[in-house]
KOLDODO-825688 format. One record per atom (N, C-alpha, C): residue in one letter; x, y, z. Coordinates in pm, whole numbers, padded with zeros to 5 digits, always signed. Layout:
N
aXYZ/...
***
This chain:
419
m-00056-00765+03223/m-00013-00705+03096/m-00132-00647+03021/g-00251-00710+03039/g-00369-00663+02968/g-00404-00520+03003/s-00393-00483+03135/s-00428-00347+03173/s-00332-00246+03115/v-00203-00283+03113/v-00104-00192+03055/v-00132-00169+02907/m-00165-00277+02837/m-00189-00268+02694/m-00318-00193+02667/e-00413-00206+02755/e-00539-00133+02738/e-00514+00015+02746/r-00430+00057+02839/r-00400+00200+02850/r-00321+00247+02731/a-00228+00164+02685/a-00144+00205+02574/a-00220+00212+02444/s-00326+00131+02433/s-00396+00125+02307/s-00475+00253+02281/f-00506+00327+02387/f-00581+00450+02370/f-00491+00568+02403/s-00419+00616+02302/s-00327+00726+02324/s-00405+00855+02344/q-00347+00945+02422/q-00410+01073+02450/q-00382+01172+02338/y-00481+01257+02314/y-00468+01360+02212/y-00369+01465+02261/s-00275+01507+02174/s-00172+01602+02213/s-00172+01721+02117/w-00090+01820+02148/w-00080+01938+02063/w-00021+01902+01927/i+00061+01796+01922/i+00116+01753+01793/i+00003+01703+01702/d-00093+01628+01760/d-00207+01582+01682/d-00289+01701+01630/f-00303+01803+01714/f-00378+01921+01672/f-00307+01993+01557/i-00175+02006+01567/i-00098+02071+01460/i-00111+01992+01330/f-00104+01859+01340/f-00119+01776+01220/f-00257+01795+01158/s-00360+01811+01240/s-00495+01832+01188/s-00505+01965+01115/v-00446+02070+01172/v-00448+02201+01108/v-00369+02199+00977/i-00251+02137+00980/i-00170+02125+00858/i-00245+02044+00753/g-00319+01943+00798/g-00393+01859+00705/g-00498+01937+00628/v-00575+02020+00697/v-00679+02096+00627/v-00617+02204+00539/c-00505+02264+00584/c-00436+02363+00500/c-00380+02298+00374/t-00322+02179+00390/t-00269+02106+00276/t-00380+02069+00179/f-00495+02030+00233/f-00609+01994+00150/f-00653+02113+00064/l-00665+02231+00127/l-00709+02350+00054/l-00604+02395-00048/v-00476+02392-00009/v-00370+02432-00101/v-00362+02335-00219/d-00380+02206-00191/d-00376+02105-00296/d-00487+02129-00398/w-00607+02153-00350/w-00717+02179-00442/w-00695+02309-00519/g-00645+02412-00450/g-00617+02538-00519/g-00513+02523-00628/s-00407+02447-00601/s-00303+02426-00701/s-00354+02342-00818/d-00441+02243-00788/d-00499+02162-00894/d-00583+02247-00988/i-00664+02334-00930/i-00748+02421-01012/i-00662+02516-01095/w-00554+02566-01036/w-00464+02657-01108/w-00398+02587-01226/v-00347+02464-01204/v-00283+02390-01312/v-00384+02356-01421/a-00506+02316-01381/a-00610+02286-01480/a-00644+02410-01563/t-00648+02525-01498/t-00676+02649-01570/t-00564+02681-01670/e-00440+02655-01630/e-00327+02677-01719/e-00336+02588-01842/f-00369+02461-01823/f-00385+02369-01935/f-00495+02417-02030/y-00607+02458-01972/y-00721+02501-02054/y-00689+02627-02132/s-00626+02722-02068/s-00595+02849-02135/s-00494+02832-02248/r-00408+02730-02237/r-00310+02704-02343/r-00364+02613-02452/g-00488+02566-02435/g-00547+02480-02535/g-00509+02333-02521/d-00447+02296-02409/d-00410+02156-02385/d-00529+02082-02324/f-00631+02060-02406/f-00757+02007-02354/f-00745+01861-02310/f-00655+01786-02372/f-00637+01646-02330/f-00582+01639-02188/w-00474+01713-02164/w-00415+01712-02030/w-00511+01774-01928/f-00586+01874-01972/f-00686+01935-01884/f-00791+01830-01843/g-00838+01752-01939/g-00936+01649-01910/g-00882+01541-01818/v-00757+01500-01842/v-00697+01397-01757/v-00684+01448-01614/l-00638+01572-01597/l-00620+01628-01464/l-00752+01641-01390/v-00853+01692-01458/v-00985+01706-01395/v-01042+01568-01361/g-01021+01471-01452/g-01067+01336-01425/g-01004+01276-01301/l-00873+01298-01281/l-00805+01249-01162/l-00858+01316-01036/m-00884+01446-01045/m-00938+01519-00931/m-01075+01465-00892/v-01160+01443-00991/v-01296+01394-00964/v-01291+01252-00908/l-01210+01165-00971/l-01199+01027-00925/l-01152+01021-00780/s-01046+01096-00751/s-00993+01096-00614/s-01096+01144-00514/s-01164+01253-00547/s-01263+01309-00456/s-01378+01213-00432/v-01427+01148-00537/v-01539+01054-00523/v-01499+00935-00437/v-01379+00880-00460/v-01334+00765-00382/v-01322+00801-00234/v-01260+00915-00205/v-01242+00957-00065/v-01377+00982+00001/q-01470+01047-00071/q-01602+01074-00014/q-01677+00943+00014/m-01660+00844-00072/m-01728+00716-00051/m-01675+00647+00074/f-01543+00648+00092/f-01487+00591+00215/f-01540+00666+00337/s-01540+00798+00332/s-01587+00879+00444/s-01734+00849+00476/w-01815+00832+00372/w-01957+00803+00393/w-01978+00665+00453/f-01907+00566+00400/f-01916+00432+00457/f-01881+00434+00605/w-01772+00500+00641/w-01728+00502+00780/w-01827+00577+00869/f-01886+00681+00815/f-01987+00754+00892/f-02106+00664+00925/k-02148+00584+00826/k-02258+00491+00850/k-02219+00382+00949/y-02097+00329+00937/y-02051+00225+01029/y-02048+00277+01173/d-01994+00398+01190/d-01977+00452+01325/d-02110+00477+01394/r-02209+00520+01318/r-02341+00544+01378/r-02403+00415+01432/e-02363+00301+01376/e-02420+00173+01417/e-02345+00109+01533/l-02232+00169+01575/l-02158+00113+01687/l-02237+00131+01816/p-02240+00029+01902/p-02314+00041+02029/p-02256+00152+02116/g-02340+00245+02154/g-02297+00350+02245/g-02205+00454+02185/f-02192+00457+02051/f-02097+00551+01991/f-02138+00696+02018/r-02266+00727+01998/r-02312+00865+02017/r-02302+00906+02164/a-02330+00808+02252/a-02322+00840+02395/a-02179+00871+02437/q-02082+00800+02377/q-01942+00820+02413/q-01886+00949+02356/t-01931+00986+02234/t-01875+01105+02169/t-01952+01230+02201/g-02079+01218+02234/g-02159+01335+02261/g-02222+01388+02134/s-02347+01431+02140/s-02417+01475+02020/s-02354+01599+01958/g-02284+01679+02038/g-02225+01800+01985/g-02092+01778+01916/t-02034+01660+01931/t-01903+01637+01872/t-01905+01541+01755/v-02015+01463+01741/v-02021+01365+01634/v-02017+01436+01500/l-01943+01380+01408/l-01926+01439+01275/l-02062+01463+01210/f-02082+01586+01161/f-02205+01629+01094/f-02325+01628+01189/g-02299+01630+01318/g-02409+01625+01411/g-02478+01490+01406/d-02609+01491+01414/d-02684+01365+01413/d-02779+01359+01294/q-02746+01431+01188/q-02836+01442+01075/q-02783+01362+00956/m-02854+01254+00926/m-02812+01165+00818/m-02823+01233+00682/k-02932+01304+00659/k-02954+01368+00530/k-02850+01476+00503/l-02815+01553+00606/l-02714+01657+00590/l-02579+01595+00557/s-02546+01486+00624/s-02420+01418+00596/s-02416+01367+00453/c-02526+01308+00408/c-02533+01256+00270/c-02515+01369+00170/l-02581+01482+00194/l-02571+01597+00104/l-02428+01650+00096/l-02361+01659+00210/l-02223+01709+00213/l-02130+01616+00136/h-02151+01487+00148/h-02066+01392+00076/h-02095+01396-00074/v-02221+01413-00111/v-02255+01426-00254/v-02191+01551-00312/l-02186+01657-00234/l-02123+01782-00277/l-01971+01778-00265/q-01915+01662-00231/q-01771+01641-00219/q-01710+01724-00105/l-01785+01743+00000/l-01738+01823+00113/l-01720+01739+00240/g-01744+01609+00232/g-01735+01526+00351/g-01595+01520+00409/f-01493+01509+00322/f-01355+01502+00368/f-01314+01631+00436/l-01352+01744+00377/l-01321+01873+00436/l-01389+01889+00571/c-01514+01843+00581/c-01586+01853+00708/c-01522+01766+00815/r-01466+01653+00774/r-01394+01569+00870/r-01273+01643+00926/h-01199+01712+00840/h-01085+01791+00886/h-01130+01898+00986/i-01238+01968+00950/i-01288+02075+01038/i-01336+02017+01170/s-01404+01903+01164/s-01452+01839+01286/s-01336+01797+01375/a-01228+01745+01313/a-01110+01704+01390/a-01044+01824+01457/i-01036+01937+01386/i-00978+02058+01445/i-01064+02108+01560/r-01196+02108+01539/r-01289+02155+01642/r-01280+02069+01766/q-01282+01937+01748/q-01273+01846+01862/q-01136+01855+01928/g-01030+01865+01847/g-00895+01876+01903/g-00876+02002+01983/f-00936+02112+01937/f-00927+02238+02011/f-00994+02227+02147/r-01109+02160+02149/r-01180+02142+02276/r-01096+02061+02375/v-01033+01956+02324/v-00958+01866+02411/v-00827+01927+02455/w-00751+01981+02358/w-00616+02027+02388/w-00615+02164+02455/w-00696+02259+02408/w-00691+02395+02459/w-00784+02414+02579/r-00908+02366+02564/r-01006+02387+02671/r-01004+02276+02777/k-00925+02172+02752/k-00913+02060+02846/k-01046+01990+02870/e-01133+01987+02769/e-01260+01918+02782/e-01242+01769+02756/k-01345+01691+02788/k-01340+01548+02762/k-01358+01521+02612/g-01317+01402+02572/g-01333+01365+02431/g-01202+01338+02362/s-01095+01311+02441/s-00964+01286+02381/s-00967+01163+02290/e-01040+01060+02335/e-01044+00936+02257/e-01111+00958+02122/y-01218+01040+02121/y-01285+01067+01994/y-01199+01152+01902/a-01122+01245+01959/a-01031+01325+01877/a-00925+01237+01811/v-00871+01143+01888/v-00774+01049+01832/v-00842+00961+01726/y-00965+00921+01754/y-01044+00840+01660/y-01051+00911+01524/l-01079+01040+01525/l-01090+01117+01401/l-00957+01126+01328/t-00848+01146+01402/t-00717+01159+01337/t-00675+01030+01268/h-00714+00915+01326/h-00682+00787+01262/h-00754+00774+01127/d-00881+00812+01123/d-00955+00807+00998/d-00897+00903+00895/l-00859+01021+00939/l-00802+01121+00847/l-00670+01073+00788/s-00589+01004+00867/s-00460+00957+00815/s-00483+00858+00702/m-00584+00771+00716/m-00615+00674+00611/m-00673+00743+00489/l-00761+00839+00509/l-00821+00911+00397/l-00716+00991+00320/r-00621+01050+00393/r-00514+01124+00325/r-00426+01031+00244/l-00402+00910+00296/l-00323+00813+00221/l-00395+00772+00093/i-00526+00749+00102/i-00605+00714-00016/i-00602+00826-00117/e-00619+00949-00071/e-00615+01064-00162/e-00478+01077-00228/t-00373+01046-00154/t-00237+01058-00207/t-00218+00968-00329/f-00263+00844-00320/f-00238+00751-00430/f-00348+00756-00537/c-00463+00811-00503/c-00568+00828-00605/c-00547+00956-00686/e-00482+01055-00627/e-00468+01184-00696/e-00324+01230-00709/s-00252+01238-00598/s-00118+01299-00602/s-00021+01218-00687/a-00018+01086-00669/a+00075+01003-00747/a+00043+01006-00897/p-00085+00989-00939/p-00115+01002-01082/p-00085+01142-01136/q-00112+01246-01057/q-00083+01382-01102/q+00066+01406-01116/l+00145+01349-01028/l+00290+01360-01041/l+00338+01292-01169/t+00280+01177-01198/t+00313+01108-01324/t+00277+01195-01444/l+00161+01258-01439/l+00118+01348-01547/l+00213+01467-01560/m+00257+01521-01448/m+00347+01636-01451/m+00479+01601-01518/i+00535+01486-01484/i+00661+01442-01546/i+00639+01413-01694/y+00524+01354-01725/y+00493+01323-01864/y+00488+01450-01949/v+00425+01554-01897/v+00416+01681-01969/v+00554+01740-01994/m+00640+01734-01894/m+00777+01784-01910/m+00852+01706-02018/l+00830+01574-02022/l+00899+01492-02121/l+00845+01517-02262/r+00713+01530-02274/r+00653+01550-02406/r+00688+01686-02465/t+00690+01787-02382/t+00722+01922-02431/t+00871+01947-02438/n+00947+01861-02370/n+01093+01877-02362/n+01131+02014-02305/k+01044+02065-02218/k+01068+02193-02154/k+01040+02177-02005/a+01129+02228-01926/a+01109+02219-01781/a+01168+02341-01714/q+01082+02419-01652/q+01127+02535-01577/q+01169+02493-01437/t+01241+02581-01370/t+01288+02551-01234/t+01172+02521-01141/v+01063+02597-01157/v+00948+02577-01069/v+00886+02439-01090/q+00896+02385-01212/q+00844+02251-01237/q+00928+02144-01168/f+01059+02161-01172/f+01147+02068-01101/f+01119+02072-00951/v+01105+02193-00898/v+01076+02208-00756/v+00942+02143-00721/s+00843+02160-00810/s+00711+02102-00787/s+00717+01950-00788/v+00795+01892-00878/v+00809+01746-00885/v+00874+01693-00759/v+00982+01757-00716/v+01051+01714-00595/v+00959+01728-00473/a+00887+01840-00464/a+00798+01861-00351/a+00684+01759-00349/s+00628+01729-00465/s+00518+01632-00473/s+00566+01493-00434/t+00683+01454-00483/t+00737+01322-00449/t+00764+01311-00299/t+00822+01415-00244/t+00850+01416-00100/t+00720+01411-00020/s+00619+01484-00068/s+00490+01486+00001/s+00425+01348+00003/i+00436+01275-00108/i+00378+01141-00114/i+00447+01049-00014/a+00580+01052-00011/a+00653+00968+00083/a+00623+01007+00227/w+00609+01137+00254/w+00580+01183+00389/w+00440+01140+00432/m+00344+01139+00338/m+00209+01097+00373/m+00206+00951+00415/v+00292+00868+00353/v+00301+00728+00393/v+00357+00718+00536/v+00455+00803+00567/v+00512+00805+00702/v+00406+00849+00803/d+00325+00947+00766/d+00219+00995+00855/d+00118+00884+00883/y+00085+00808+00780/y-00005+00693+00797/y+00057+00589+00891/h+00187+00563+00871/h+00257+00468+00958/h+00259+00518+01101/r+00277+00648+01120/r+00276+00707+01253/r+00141+00684+01321/s+00034+00691+01244/s-00099+00667+01300/s-00113+00522+01344/l-00063+00429+01264/l-00072+00288+01301/l+00009+00257+01426/r+00123+00325+01442/r+00209+00298+01558/r+00138+00328+01690/s+00039+00416+01687/s-00028+00452+01811/s-00107+00335+01869/f-00130+00230+01789/f-00202+00113+01839/f-00109+00011+01903/l+00022+00034+01899/l+00116-00062+01955/l+00153-00023+02098/p+00132-00109+02194/p+00176-00081+02330/p+00327-00062+02336/d+00370+00042+02405/d+00512+00071+02427/d+00588+00101+02298/k+00518+00106+02183/k+00585+00133+02056/k+00517+00247+01980/a+00430+00321+02049/a+00350+00422+01980/a+00437+00533+01921/k+00543+00569+01991/k+00629+00677+01944/k+00738+00620+01854/q+00738+00666+01731/q+00836+00621+01634/q+00957+00713+01639/g+01076+00657+01661/g+01196+00737+01671/g+01231+00806+01540/w+01312+00912+01551/w+01349+00988+01431/w+01429+00903+01333/g+01516+00816+01386/g+01593+00729+01297/g+01504+00634+01220/s+01406+00575+01290/s+01312+00486+01225/s+01228+00559+01122/s+01183+00680+01156/s+01102+00759+01062/s+01182+00796+00938/l+01309+00830+00958/l+01393+00869+00845/l+01413+00752+00749/i+01444+00634+00803/i+01463+00516+00718/i+01333+00482+00646/y+01222+00490+00717/y+01092+00460+00656/y+01061+00558+00543/f+01091+00686+00567/f+01069+00788+00464/f+01158+00764+00343/l+01284+00731+00366/l+01379+00715+00255/l+01342+00597+00166/w+01307+00482+00226/w+01279+00369+00139/w+01150+00387+00061/n+01054+00459+00117/n+00934+00490+00040/n+00965+00589-00072/l+01046+00688-00043/l+01084+00787-00144/l+01160+00722-00258/l+01254+00632-00225/l+01339+00570-00326/l+01267+00461-00405/l+01157+00409-00354/l+01081+00308-00428/l+00969+00370-00511/i+00905+00473-00458/i+00794+00536-00530/i+00844+00622-00645/s+00954+00694-00625/s+01005+00786-00728/s+01036+00716-00860/p+01116+00609-00861/p+01145+00543-00989/p+01022+00479-01052/r+00926+00435-00969/r+00804+00377-01024/r+00725+00482-01102/v+00706+00598-01040/v+00633+00707-01107/v+00707+00751-01233/a+00839+00764-01224/a+00919+00807-01339/a+00911+00707-01453/a+00915+00577-01422/a+00909+00474-01526/a+00776+00478-01600/v+00667+00496-01526/v+00535+00505-01590/v+00527+00628-01679/a+00580+00742-01631/a+00577+00866-01710/a+00662+00852-01836/l+00777+00789-01826/l+00863+00768-01943/l+00793+00680-02046/f+00730+00573-02000/f+00656+00486-02091/f+00543+00562-02160/a+00470+00643-02083/a+00359+00721-02140/a+00407+00823-02241/s+00531+00873-02225/s+00582+00975-02317/s+00608+00921-02457/v+00625+00790-02471/v+00650+00732-02604/v+00531+00650-02655/l+00450+00595-02563/l+00334+00516-02602/l+00214+00561-02518/r+00167+00681-02544/r+00061+00740-02462/r-00065+00656-02464/g-00097+00596-02579/g-00221+00521-02590/g-00221+00389-02515/y-00103+00341-02474/y-00094+00210-02408/y-00086+00220-02256/v-00061+00338-02203/v-00042+00348-02058/v-00172+00317-01983/a-00288+00355-02040/a-00415+00324-01975/a-00438+00173-01972/a-00407+00105-02084/a-00421-00041-02087/a-00328-00107-01987/h-00206-00054-01975/h-00109-00108-01880/h-00162-00095-01737/f-00216+00022-01705/f-00269+00043-01570/f-00387-00049-01543/l-00483-00056-01635/l-00603-00136-01613/l-00569-00284-01597/l-00473-00333-01675/l-00434-00473-01665/l-00374-00503-01529/l-00279-00420-01485/l-00216-00442-01354/l-00315-00420-01241/w-00400-00320-01256/w-00498-00292-01151/w-00593-00410-01132/f-00637-00471-01242/f-00726-00586-01233/f-00656-00703-01162/v-00530-00727-01196/v-00454-00833-01130/v-00439-00804-00981/f-00410-00681-00946/f-00392-00645-00805/f-00523-00658-00726/v-00635-00620-00787/v-00764-00633-00719/v-00794-00780-00690/l-00766-00867-00788/l-00784-01010-00767/l-00694-01062-00655/w-00572-01011-00650/w-00479-01052-00545/w-00529-01008-00407/a-00583-00885-00399/a-00639-00838-00273/a-00758-00924-00232/w-00841-00963-00329/w-00956-01050-00301/w-00909-01187-00250/r-00804-01240-00311/r-00751-01369-00271/r-00693-01366-00129/q-00652-01249-00084/q-00597-01237+00051/q-00706-01217+00157/r-00832-01217+00113/r-00947-01209+00204/r-00937-01087+00296/t-00928-00971+00236/t-00921-00848+00314/t-01049-00831+00396/c-01036-00765+00510/c-01153-00745+00599/c-01143-00609+00667/f-01125-00505+00588/f-01108-00372+00645/f-01243-00303+00668/m-01335-00315+00574/m-01464-00249+00584/m-01567-00341+00649/d-01683-00282+00684/d-01787-00357+00754/d-01903-00398+00664/s-01888-00383+00533/s-01991-00425+00439/s-01923-00477+00313/m-01994-00560+00237/m-01933-00618+00118/m-01906-00512+00012/g-01999-00417-00006/g-01976-00309-00101/g-01856-00226-00063/g-01845-00192+00063/g-01730-00116+00110/g-01600-00193+00095/e-01605-00324+00116/e-01483-00405+00104/e-01433-00410-00040/w-01525-00418-00136/w-01482-00417-00277/w-01428-00281-00318/l-01483-00174-00260/l-01427-00041-00283/l-01284-00036-00229/y-01264-00093-00112/y-01131-00096-00051/y-01035-00177-00136/r-01077-00293-00187/r-00990-00375-00270/r-00954-00304-00400/a-01051-00234-00458/a-01022-00158-00580/a-00921-00047-00551/t-00932+00017-00436/t-00837+00122-00399/t-00699+00064-00370/v-00695-00052-00306/v-00567-00119-00281/v-00498-00152-00413/g-00576-00195-00512/g-00518-00222-00643/g-00452-00099-00703/l-00513+00017-00683/l-00454+00141-00732/l-00327+00176-00655/i-00331+00159-00522/i-00213+00188-00441/i-00097+00097-00481/w-00126-00030-00503/w-00020-00125-00540/w+00044-00092-00674/y-00025-00020-00757/y+00033+00021-00885/y+00155+00110-00862/f+00158+00179-00747/f+00268+00270-00716/f+00353+00224-00598/s+00293+00157-00500/s+00367+00128-00377/s+00308+00006-00307/w+00390-00061-00227/w+00347-00176-00148/w+00260-00131-00032/f+00156-00210-00003/f+00062-00178+00103/f+00010-00310+00159/n+00042-00337+00285/n+00003-00465+00345/n-00144-00463+00385/v-00219-00565+00343/v-00364-00565+00367/v-00412-00689+00440/a-00326-00788+00461/a-00372-00913+00520/a-00281-00952+00635/e-00338-01021+00731/e-00263-01065+00847/e-00173-01182+00810/g-00063-01195+00881/g+00026-01307+00858/g+00162-01262+00811/r+00245-01360+00780/r+00382-01332+00737/r+00380-01260+00603/t+00437-01141+00600/t+00430-01056+00481/t+00554-01066+00393/r+00657-01133+00440/r+00782-01135+00365/r+00763-01195+00226/g+00690-01305+00218/g+00669-01369+00089/g+00588-01283-00005/r+00479-01223+00046/r+00397-01137-00038/r+00473-01014-00085/s+00553-00957+00005/s+00633-00840-00032/s+00737-00876-00138/l+00799-00992-00125/l+00898-01035-00223/l+00835-01054-00360/i+00716-01116-00363/i+00645-01134-00490/i+00611-00999-00553/y+00562-00908-00469/y+00522-00776-00521/y+00641-00701-00580/h+00749-00690-00504/h+00864-00611-00550/h+00931-00676-00671/s+00932-00808-00677/s+00987-00875-00795/s+00903-00842-00918/f+00772-00843-00901/f+00681-00812-01011/f+00696-00667-01055/i+00697-00574-00959/i+00707-00432-00992/i+00842-00398-01053/a+00950-00460-01001/a+01083-00436-01058/a+01090-00485-01203/t+01033-00602-01229/t+01032-00654-01366/t+00949-00566-01457/d+00832-00526-01409/d+00746-00438-01488/d+00814-00304-01514/g+00881-00249-01412/g+00952-00122-01430/g+01063-00132-01533/l+01136-00242-01532/l+01242-00262-01632/l+01184-00271-01773/i+01070-00338-01786/i+01004-00347-01916/i+00963-00208-01965/l+00909-00128-01875/l+00869+00009-01912/l+00990+00091-01956/l+01100+00079-01881/l+01221+00156-01915/l+01281+00111-02048/v+01287-00019-02070/v+01343-00070-02196/v+01255-00027-02314/t+01123-00031-02295/t+01032+00015-02401/t+01057+00161-02433/w+01068+00242-02329/w+01097+00385-02351/w+01230+00404-02424/w+01331+00327-02387/w+01465+00341-02446/w+01462+00315-02597/f+01385+00218-02640/f+01382+00183-02783/f+01289+00273-02864/y+01189+00332-02800/y+01094+00416-02873/y+01123+00566-02858/r+01217+00604-02778/r+01246+00746-02753/r+01309+00810-02875/d+01309+00942-02872/d+01379+01021-02973/d+01523+01041-02925/p+01622+00977-02989/p+01761+00986-02940/p+01814+01129-02930/v+01774+01213-03023/v+01822+01352-03023/v+01760+01430-02907/q+01630+01416-02890/q+01558+01492-02788/q+01596+01448-02646/t+01628+01322-02628/t+01656+01269-02494/t+01805+01247-02467/e+01889+01297-02555/e+02033+01270-02544/e+02091+01317-02411/s+02041+01428-02358/s+02102+01489-02240/s+02072+01414-02110/y+01966+01332-02109/y+01928+01267-01982/y+01896+01119-01994/a+01897+01063-02114/a+01854+00923-02132/a+01941+00825-02055/v+02072+00834-02072/v+02163+00740-02005/v+02155+00754-01854/t+02144+00879-01808/t+02135+00904-01664/t+02012+00836-01604/l+01897+00849-01672/l+01774+00790-01621/l+01778+00638-01624/i+01830+00582-01731/i+01828+00436-01745/i+01918+00368-01642/i+02014+00445-01586/i+02102+00391-01481/i+02049+00427-01342/t+02004+00552-01327/t+01966+00603-01195/t+01838+00539-01142/l+01738+00520-01226/l+01609+00470-01178/l+01618+00327-01122/p+01677+00230-01194/p+01691+00096-01133/p+01779+00098-01008/l+01886+00181-01010/l+01973+00189-00893/l+01898+00245-00773/s+01814+00347-00797/s+01735+00405-00689/s+01641+00302-00629/y+01578+00222-00714/y+01486+00119-00663/y+01561+00015-00581/l+01681-00021-00626/l+01762-00118-00552/l+01802-00063-00416/v+01844+00063-00411/v+01881+00125-00283/v+01760+00133-00192/g+01642+00164-00250/g+01520+00167-00171/g+01489+00032-00108/l+01511-00075-00182/l+01489-00210-00127/l+01587-00239-00013/l+01710-00191-00026/l+01808-00210+00081/l+01768-00134+00206/f+01717-00011+00190/f+01669+00066+00304/f+01548-00002+00368/k+01461-00059+00286/k+01345-00129+00339/k+01388-00251+00420/a+01486-00326+00369/a+01538-00442+00442/a+01600-00398+00574/l+01672-00285+00572/l+01731-00232+00695/l+01623-00196+00796/y+01516-00134+00749/y+01408-00096+00840/y+01345-00219+00904/y+01313-00320+00823/y+01245-00437+00877/y+01337-00521+00966/c+01466-00511+00944/c+01560-00586+01028/c+01583-00517+01163/c+01583-00384+01163/c+01629-00311+01282/c+01522-00226+01351/f+01418-00185+01280/f+01326-00086+01338/f+01181-00130+01343/h+01142-00232+01270/h+01001-00267+01258/h+00957-00353+01375/p+00862-00306+01458/p+00810-00391+01566/p+00723-00501+01509/k+00722-00615+01577/k+00648-00731+01527/k+00544-00774+01630/l+00431-00818+01579/l+00327-00877+01663/l+00328-01028+01641/w+00330-01104+01747/w+00334-01250+01736/w+00198-01307+01774/r+00152-01403+01694/r+00023-01467+01722/r+00046-01603+01788/p+00020-01616+01917/p+00031-01747+01981/p-00094-01829+01955/l-00081-01939+01879/l-00196-02023+01850/l-00236-02106+01971/a-00138-02145+02050/a-00166-02220+02173/a-00063-02178+02277/r-00108-02119+02383/r-00018-02061+02483/r+00025-02167+02583/d+00154-02183+02603/d+00207-02276+02703/d+00206-02206+02838/p+00144-02266+02940/p+00142-02202+03073/p+00280-02176+03128/g+00380-02252+03082/g+00515-02234+03133/g+00588-02116+03074/l+00531-02057+02967/l+00598-01943+02904/l+00580-01819+02989/p+00677-01727+02984/p+00663-01603+03061/p+00550-01518+03006/d+00489-01439+03095/d+00375-01355+03055/d+00419-01242+02964/d+00539-01187+02988/d+00583-01071+02912/d+00676-01114+02800/l+00641-01078+02677/l+00728-01102+02563/l+00824-00985+02548/p+00934-01003+02474/p+01024-00891+02452/p+00952-00774+02387/d+01016-00655+02396/d+00953-00533+02347/d+00915-00540+02201/a+00997-00609+02121/a+00970-00613+01977/a+00868-00719+01940/e+00820-00795+02041/e+00726-00902+02012/e+00601-00882+02098/v+00496-00830+02040/v+00374-00798+02112/v+00266-00897+02072/s+00202-00958+02169/s+00101-01058+02138/s-00021-00993+02077/i-00065-01045+01961/i-00186-00994+01898/i-00309-01027+01983/r-00305-01140+02050/r-00419-01176+02135/r-00438-01072+02245/d-00327-01032+02309/d-00336-00930+02412/d-00361-00793+02352/f-00311-00774+02229/f-00326-00645+02161/f-00472-00616+02131/s-00552-00720+02103/s-00694-00704+02076/s-00767-00688+02210/l-00830-00576+02231/l-00891-00549+02361/l-01017-00632+02381/p-01047-00669+02504/p-01170-00744+02532/p-01292-00656+02509/e-01407-00722+02491/e-01530-00650+02462/e-01567-00554+02574/r-01537-00592+02698/r-01572-00504+02809/r-01497-00371+02801/a-01376-00375+02744/a-01302-00249+02729/a-01364-00161+02623/l-01420-00223+02518/l-01479-00145+02411/l-01606-00074+02455/s-01668-00126+02559/s-01790-00062+02607/s-01762+00069+02677/s-01641+00085+02732/s-01607+00207+02804/s-01503+00292+02733/q-01442+00237+02628/q-01340+00309+02555/q-01380+00316+02408/l-01330+00417+02341/l-01360+00437+02199/l-01238+00400+02117/l-01247+00288+02046/l-01135+00238+01968/l-01173+00235+01820/n-01086+00289+01737/n-01107+00285+01593/n-01070+00145+01546/k-01168+00056+01543/k-01141-00086+01521/k-01085-00114+01382/r-01129-00039+01281/r-01079-00067+01145/r-00930-00035+01134/m-00886+00075+01198/m-00745+00108+01193/m-00665+00018+01286/a-00725-00025+01398/a-00658-00122+01485/a-00638-00254+01412/r-00738-00294+01332/r-00726-00415+01252/r-00615-00400+01149/h-00607-00280+01090/h-00501-00253+00993/h-00363-00262+01059/a-00352-00209+01180/a-00225-00215+01251/a-00185-00360+01279/t-00285-00442+01313/t-00259-00584+01336/t-00205-00649+01210/h-00265-00618+01096/h-00219-00673+00968/h-00080-00623+00934/f-00056-00495+00959/f+00069-00433+00917/f+00188-00487+00995/y+00168-00512+01124/y+00281-00550+01209/y+00289-00699+01237/s+00189-00778+01195/s+00188-00919+01231/s+00289-00997+01150/e+00346-01099+01212/e+00437-01193+01147/e+00385-01335+01155/q+00275-01355+01230/q+00208-01485+01244/q+00306-01596+01279/s+00386-01572+01379/s+00467-01681+01433/s+00381-01763+01527/v+00422-01883+01555/v+00340-01976+01631/v+00413-02014+01760/i+00341-02014+01870/i+00394-02064+01997/i+00320-02193+02027/t+00386-02305+02026/t+00321-02434+02047/t+00327-02472+02193/q+00243-02568+02228/q+00240-02615+02366/q+00346-02720+02392/t+00403-02775+02288/t+00492-02889+02307/t+00637-02848+02316/d+00682-02757+02229/d+00825-02729+02227/d+00859-02585+02259/n+00753-02502+02290/n+00779-02363+02324/n+00862-02291+02220/t+00849-02328+02093/t+00932-02270+01987/t+00847-02185+01897/r+00896-02067+01862/r+00830-01981+01764/r+00877-02022+01627/l+00785-02072+01546/l+00823-02122+01414/l+00839-02007+01319/
***
């Protein structure tokens, strides 16, 4: 089984991966162009507060993403044999440390990663050159960076967009379309990240359309009411929304610390990761620790649902009844209902579509070697060191996949029972 899993753990680069890389860089450029356009509109109209908030979100998101990219670049250079496996001509930014540092300081590291992924993917897919593993390695990093950018920039900007519509009580058709497109894009980016994690699962790398649809729907139905509730609260108590975010963010960072996260390879990088997880949790659930996640997920959703209801009730009592008459009742009913339906879709996904990794603490020799398809051993899933010497594995994303899919069931030597 080990050899089969070894082959499955290193998926081959395909034309679909290349298309995703091209779409990724196009989306990155369009996103930045649209951000600059919206900021210019705010400035020209004299809305300097909203202009400052938007620019602040853009800068914060860019700095966080560049820091992750820089940390990973440093980690990868220290891997044994990394340059020999990837080749000096394919390694990101070449072999020049100072050039890489300068590009990241200029906020161009993320863009260069996209370009490097396209360049490497073109060599592998079109020219049939070697380096498929490194091309896949790059796409895994990009999926994580895009997810970080989504919740550091896109989700807060969507909240700001809804807030502006509520404060001005004016909404053009293009604004509604933009809100719907942004919300859909955020949910899709989570699906793209999940798709990347699936590639680490033997025999489960390809996610079916039904599974993808359910995964997309429950993320869409859970993230949308959360963003809307925060925007509604900000529309009546603008000065308190920052305090609300900082308070919850601090609690979430402490919770991530208590779960002993181990995604990065340095303490500074790990605290950056925990701070980013705290921001992601403000909008959506994100599993960061190995083991049974049901309890942690239940605590999180109970907390977020309660917080969302408090935000909605606060908005209801402080709103202008005349100004909000046309949509107030609809929102106060639709948003909690949407969150409830999203939880039902999430339960459906985890019951019917989510593959699980089982951790055998003590293996009984009498047990069969092959577990069912939905139960993949984490011990076998982790490749031996000899495989890492000849194969290129993105260990941080593989570790994330282990955390995301693990259920930490136990196989004992005495009763052969999974607890």
